[in-house]
Each structure stands twice: as C-alpha cells, then as structure tokens.
C-alpha positions, 0 to 999 in steps of 0.5 A, spaced: 543 899 304 537 902 307 533 895 305 538 891 309 538 895 315 530 895 315 530 887 314 535 887 320 530 892 324 524 887 323 528 881 325 531 885 331 523 887 333 521 880 332 526 877 337 524 883 342 517 881 341 517 874 342 520 875 349 516 880 351 509 881 349 508 874 345 508 870 351 502 873 353 498 871 347 499 863 348 494 858 346 494 851 349 501 853 351 503 855 344 505 862 342 506 865 335 513 864 332 514 870 328 521 869 327 519 863 323 514 866 319 518 872 317 524 867 315 518 863 311 516 870 308 523 871 306 524 865 303 518 865 299 520 872 296 527 871 295 528 864 294 531 858 297 538 860 298 536 867 301 531 863 306 536 858 308 541 863 309 536 868 313 534 862 317 541 860 319 543 867 321 536 868 325 536 861 328 543 862 330 542 869 333 535 866 336 539 860 339 544 864 342 539 868 346 534 864 348 535 857 345 537 851 350 541 847 345 545 851 340 544 849 333 537 845 333 533 852 332 538 854 327 537 847 323 530 848 323 530 855 321 535 853 315 530 848 313 524 852 314 527 858 309 529 853 304 522 850 304 519 857 303 523 859 298 522 852 294 514 853 295 515 861 293 519 858 286 514 853 284 508 857 285 506 865 285 508 868 291 502 873 291 498 867 292 496 867 299 495 860 300 503 859 299 505 863 306 500 859 309 502 852 307 509 854 307 509 856 315 505 850 317 510 846 313 516 850 316 513 849 323 512 841 322 519 841 320 522 845 326 519 841 331 521 835 328 528 837 328 527 839 335 524 833 337 529 828 333 535 833 336 532 833 343 532 825 343 539 824 340 541 829 346 538 824 352 531 827 352 525 822 352 520 826 348 514 822 346 512 824 339 505 822 340 504 825 347 508 831 347 511 833 340 505 831 335 499 835 339 504 841 340 506 841 333 499 841 330 497 847 335 503 851 333 502 849 325 495 851 325 496 858 330 502 860 325 498 858 319 492 862 321 497 868 322 501 868 316 496 870 311 494 877 315 502 878 316 504 876 309 499 882 306 503 887 310 510 884 308 508 883 301 506 890 300 512 893 303 516 888 299 513 890 293 511 898 294 514 900 300 520 900 305 523 893 303 522 894 295 528 892 291 532 898 288 531 897 280 538 894 277 540 898 271 543 894 265 549 897 263 551 892 257 
C-alpha cells in the first residue's frame, strides 16, 4: 500500500510541476513531459500491461485537467507505456539506453496520435511545418532528460521507496 501511495504521489507531483514550474524551462517551445517519461519508466520496469494501464489512468487524468481533446493524450500515453514495457521486456532494464530510446519513441507516438486525432477533429495541422519539428525537438529534449531521471527512479525502484515487497511462497 505504501508503494502504491508513493507512485501516486510521484504522479501527482509531476502533474503539479508540469503546470507550474516546467513551462519556464521551454526549449524551442517544448517543455519536458515528465509524466510521459514517468509512464515510460513504469512500463520499462513493470511491463507493457502495467505501463499501458498507468498510461491510460494518468493520460485520462492529464486530459481532464489540461487536455483540450479528452482521450487523445490518454491513447498516446497508453501506447507509450506499452512501448516502454515491451522494450523493458526485450532488453535489460538496467541498460540506460532503454529509457532513452523508449522515451524518444514514446514522444513520437504520442505526438503522432495527437496529430492524427486533431486532423480528424478538424484541425489542419501540417505534419511537416508543425508536428515534425516539434516532435523532433520534444523527442531529443525528453530523451536527454530520461537517463538522468531513470538513474534516480531505478535506484528507488530497486533499493528505496518503490521497492516491491518480497513475495513469500507458501506452497
């Protein structure tokens, strides 16, 4: 129960930071997406199902609080958590390249979902003029942040507050 509360507290803190402090550290109009990075990390460490569920819940909450189109962020974050989970299963999760690649891929996926959904809903967003340049900068920016945050997250996951309780085999 303590672990679940800690995971919730981290997510809540990230949402607050995303709306208060992070807009002040934009690069080329892009601010770090710590919630997406967090979802990717959960997927890498817990698997694609957990990453997808976490992405769905946190994406829905994020859409309700700050999203313009409810569901687009949620869908993108579900896919991001699942991609992180699949990469975490296929490779060693203590390899620091995994969160970098997973985060950059997750940014491309979430921005592609937004672009596709926004165009279906009537926006006329040019892939080449708006989305692609934004997507590249966001992928690089979040990809650079990912290994530094992953070191802390992975340490807490293996040794600290986020460590799973040992399961006792009764049989």
